[in-house]
C-alpha positions as CSV (number, residue, x, y, z in Angstrom):
1,M,-167.2,81.0,-207.3
2,K,-165.2,84.1,-206.5
3,I,-161.4,83.7,-206.6
4,L,-158.8,86.1,-205.4
5,I,-155.1,86.0,-206.4
6,I,-152.4,87.5,-204.0
7,E,-149.1,87.4,-205.8
8,D,-146.4,90.1,-206.2
9,E,-145.0,88.9,-209.5
10,L,-147.5,90.2,-212.0
11,P,-146.4,87.9,-214.9
12,S,-147.0,84.8,-212.6
13,A,-150.3,86.3,-211.4
14,R,-151.6,87.0,-214.9
15,L,-150.6,83.5,-216.1
16,L,-152.5,82.0,-213.2
17,R,-155.5,84.2,-213.9
18,R,-155.5,83.1,-217.6
19,K,-155.4,79.5,-216.5
20,L,-158.3,79.9,-214.1
21,E,-160.3,81.9,-216.7
22,G,-159.6,79.1,-219.2
23,L,-161.2,76.7,-216.7
24,G,-164.3,79.0,-216.6
25,Y,-163.6,80.9,-213.3
26,H,-163.8,84.6,-212.9
27,V,-160.8,86.3,-211.1
28,P,-161.7,90.0,-210.6
29,E,-158.7,90.9,-208.4
30,I,-154.9,90.5,-208.3
31,L,-153.3,91.9,-205.1
32,Q,-149.6,92.3,-204.8
33,T,-148.7,93.3,-201.2
34,V,-149.6,92.5,-197.6
35,E,-150.9,96.0,-197.0
36,E,-152.9,96.2,-200.2
37,S,-154.5,92.8,-199.4
38,I,-155.4,93.9,-195.8
39,E,-157.0,97.1,-197.1
40,W,-158.9,95.0,-199.7
41,F,-160.4,92.6,-197.2
42,M,-161.5,95.5,-195.0
43,S,-163.8,96.8,-197.8
44,N,-164.8,93.8,-199.8
45,P,-166.7,90.5,-199.2
46,E,-164.4,87.5,-198.7
47,P,-163.8,85.3,-201.8
48,D,-164.6,81.6,-201.8
49,L,-161.0,80.7,-202.7
50,I,-157.6,82.5,-202.4
51,F,-154.5,81.6,-204.4
52,M,-151.8,83.1,-202.2
53,D,-148.0,83.4,-202.7
54,I,-146.0,83.0,-199.5
55,Q,-143.3,85.7,-200.0
56,L,-144.7,89.0,-201.0
57,A,-142.8,92.2,-201.8
58,D,-143.5,93.8,-198.4
59,G,-143.6,90.7,-196.2
60,I,-144.9,87.2,-195.7
61,S,-148.5,86.5,-196.6
62,F,-149.2,85.0,-193.2
63,E,-149.3,88.5,-191.9
64,I,-152.5,89.0,-193.9
65,L,-154.1,85.9,-192.3
66,E,-153.0,87.1,-188.8
67,R,-154.7,90.5,-189.3
68,I,-157.8,89.4,-191.3
69,K,-158.4,85.8,-190.4
70,P,-160.5,85.1,-193.5
71,S,-162.8,82.1,-193.7
72,S,-161.9,81.6,-197.3
73,A,-160.2,78.4,-198.5
74,I,-156.5,79.0,-199.3
75,I,-154.2,77.4,-201.9
76,F,-150.7,78.5,-201.4
77,T,-148.5,79.0,-204.5
78,T,-144.9,78.5,-203.5
79,A,-141.4,77.7,-204.8
80,Y,-140.2,76.2,-201.5
81,D,-138.6,72.7,-201.3
82,E,-140.4,69.4,-201.0
83,Y,-140.0,69.1,-197.2
84,T,-141.8,72.3,-196.6
85,L,-144.5,71.3,-199.0
86,L,-145.0,68.0,-197.1
87,A,-145.5,70.0,-194.0
88,F,-148.2,72.1,-195.7
89,K,-150.0,68.9,-196.5
90,Q,-149.9,67.8,-192.9
91,N,-151.6,71.1,-192.0
92,S,-154.5,70.3,-194.4
93,I,-153.7,73.2,-196.7
94,D,-153.3,72.7,-200.4
95,Y,-150.4,74.1,-202.3
96,L,-149.2,74.5,-205.9
97,L,-145.5,74.4,-206.7
98,K,-144.3,77.0,-209.2
99,P,-144.3,76.9,-212.1
100,I,-148.0,75.8,-211.8
101,E,-148.9,72.9,-214.0
102,D,-152.4,72.8,-215.6
103,E,-153.3,69.4,-214.3
104,E,-152.2,70.2,-210.7
105,L,-154.3,73.4,-210.8
106,K,-157.4,71.4,-212.0
107,N,-156.8,68.8,-209.2
108,A,-156.4,71.5,-206.5
109,I,-159.7,73.2,-207.5
110,A,-161.5,69.9,-207.7
111,K,-160.3,69.1,-204.2
112,F,-161.6,72.5,-203.0
113,I,-165.0,72.0,-204.6
114,Q,-165.3,68.5,-203.1
115,F,-164.5,69.5,-199.6
116,R,-165.6,73.2,-199.5
117,Q,-168.3,72.5,-196.9
118,P,-167.0,72.8,-194.3
119,I,-163.6,74.4,-194.9
120,P,-161.1,72.6,-192.7
121,P,-159.5,74.9,-190.1
122,F,-155.8,75.2,-189.8
123,D,-153.3,76.3,-187.2
124,L,-151.8,79.5,-188.5
125,T,-149.3,79.9,-185.6
126,S,-147.8,76.4,-186.2
127,L,-147.8,76.9,-190.0
128,E,-146.0,80.2,-189.7
129,A,-143.4,78.8,-187.4
130,L,-143.0,75.9,-189.7
131,F,-142.4,78.2,-192.7
132,R,-139.9,80.4,-190.9
133,N,-138.0,77.3,-189.7
134,N,-137.9,76.0,-193.2
135,A,-137.3,79.3,-195.0
136,P,-134.6,79.1,-197.6
137,S,-131.2,80.5,-197.0
138,Y,-129.9,83.1,-199.5
139,K,-126.6,83.4,-201.2
140,E,-123.9,85.4,-199.4
141,R,-121.2,85.3,-202.1
142,F,-120.5,84.5,-205.7
143,T,-117.4,82.7,-206.9
144,I,-116.4,84.1,-210.4
145,K,-113.8,82.7,-212.7
146,I,-111.6,85.3,-214.3
147,G,-109.1,83.7,-216.6
148,Q,-107.1,81.2,-214.5
149,S,-108.1,82.7,-211.2
150,L,-111.2,82.9,-209.0
151,R,-112.7,86.0,-207.4
152,I,-115.1,86.1,-204.5
153,V,-117.8,88.7,-204.6
154,T,-120.1,89.0,-201.5
155,T,-123.7,90.1,-202.0
156,Q,-122.9,93.3,-200.0
157,Q,-120.5,94.2,-202.8
158,I,-123.1,93.9,-205.5
159,E,-124.8,97.1,-206.8
160,C,-126.9,95.4,-209.4
161,I,-127.3,92.3,-211.6
162,Y,-128.3,92.9,-215.1
163,S,-128.9,91.1,-218.4
164,K,-127.4,92.4,-221.6
165,N,-126.8,90.8,-225.1
166,K,-128.0,87.5,-223.8
167,G,-125.6,87.5,-220.9
168,T,-126.1,88.1,-217.2
169,Y,-123.7,90.3,-215.2
170,L,-123.2,91.5,-211.7
171,Y,-121.7,95.0,-211.1
172,T,-119.8,95.6,-207.9
173,S,-119.3,98.7,-205.7
174,E,-115.7,98.6,-206.9
175,G,-116.8,99.3,-210.4
176,G,-116.4,95.9,-212.1
177,S,-118.8,93.9,-214.2
178,F,-118.5,90.1,-214.1
179,L,-120.3,87.5,-216.3
180,L,-122.5,85.0,-214.5
181,D,-123.6,81.6,-215.7
182,Q,-127.2,81.9,-214.6
183,T,-130.2,83.9,-215.8
184,L,-132.0,86.6,-213.7
185,D,-134.9,84.3,-213.3
186,A,-132.6,81.6,-211.8
187,L,-130.7,84.1,-209.6
188,L,-133.7,86.0,-208.1
189,P,-134.8,83.2,-205.7
190,Q,-131.3,82.9,-204.4
191,L,-131.1,86.6,-203.3
192,S,-132.6,87.9,-200.1
193,P,-135.8,89.9,-200.9
194,K,-134.9,92.3,-198.1
195,N,-131.8,93.4,-200.0
196,F,-132.5,92.8,-203.7
197,F,-135.4,93.9,-205.9
198,R,-136.1,93.1,-209.5
199,I,-137.1,96.5,-211.0
200,N,-137.8,95.3,-214.5
201,R,-137.1,92.3,-216.8
202,S,-133.4,93.2,-217.1
203,N,-132.3,94.6,-213.8
204,I,-132.0,93.6,-210.1
205,V,-130.8,96.3,-207.7
206,Q,-129.3,96.1,-204.2
207,F,-130.9,98.4,-201.6
208,D,-127.7,99.8,-200.1
209,A,-126.5,100.8,-203.6
210,I,-129.4,103.1,-204.3
211,K,-128.2,106.7,-204.3
212,N,-131.3,108.5,-205.7
213,I,-134.7,107.8,-207.1
214,A,-136.4,110.2,-209.6
215,I,-139.9,110.3,-211.0
216,H,-139.9,109.1,-214.6
217,S,-142.4,109.1,-217.5
218,N,-145.5,107.0,-217.5
219,A,-145.7,106.8,-213.7
220,R,-142.4,104.9,-213.5
221,L,-139.3,105.6,-211.4
222,K,-135.6,106.0,-212.4
223,I,-133.0,104.5,-210.1
224,Y,-129.5,106.0,-209.7
225,L,-126.9,103.8,-208.1
226,R,-123.7,104.8,-206.4
227,H,-121.4,103.7,-209.1
228,Y,-123.3,101.9,-211.9
229,E,-124.8,104.1,-214.5
230,S,-127.4,103.0,-217.0
231,D,-130.5,104.4,-218.6
232,E,-132.1,100.9,-218.2
233,L,-132.6,101.3,-214.4
234,I,-136.3,102.1,-214.7
235,V,-138.8,100.6,-212.3
236,S,-141.5,99.2,-214.6
237,R,-145.0,100.6,-214.0
238,E,-146.5,97.4,-212.7
239,K,-143.7,97.1,-210.1
240,V,-143.8,100.7,-208.8
241,A,-146.2,99.9,-205.9
242,A,-144.3,96.8,-204.8
243,F,-141.0,98.7,-205.1
244,K,-142.2,101.5,-202.8
245,N,-143.4,99.0,-200.3
246,W,-140.0,97.3,-200.4
247,L,-138.3,100.6,-199.8
248,D,-140.4,101.3,-196.7
249,K,-139.7,98.0,-195.0
């Protein structure tokens, strides 16, 4: 059985691949973007099964299905709430909620194997409309406690969010750093992917704050923001392609 993974977060994709290979399945490809996936389908035989994240770096994965219309079975991997997931069930599409549990993965594959002939059709138009109507809202502001007072920082004022010395901070266009009480992993799903991009394990940058981008060593990129200065603003090598696609949206 040939399995394809479409997921823009490489750590998550690699973890899923290891889980699948641990179950005895071969996963030759991991694709990260809508455009990369479309190009791949145009020059490769369709896989039997696709594990597909919904929100990719350069768009929504439904765009792939609209262009290619593969006959492969699809299991969506998603972090969306239970109500959206119930709707996926009603459309006869399986899903796995991140982080993916081993037992749920085994059950999803077993379900696919049991019903793989024929693969049930689904209404992509209705599903896409359903997803867009249930798409999560993103944070517009942060309330930060400073001594005995509170400060409101809008997402438009944020240049970057970074982790340092086991703390998480946001840096504003006015030149101030403020300690947050959440990790980067917890914050990222709350931020609009149109405006924010996690360039490496320690830094999330805001699109409007980028002043310049330079070629760096080992096929990486160095980001210069309007006010915040740091040698840590390097786009990791595995994120460069997704970052470029994000810039071109």
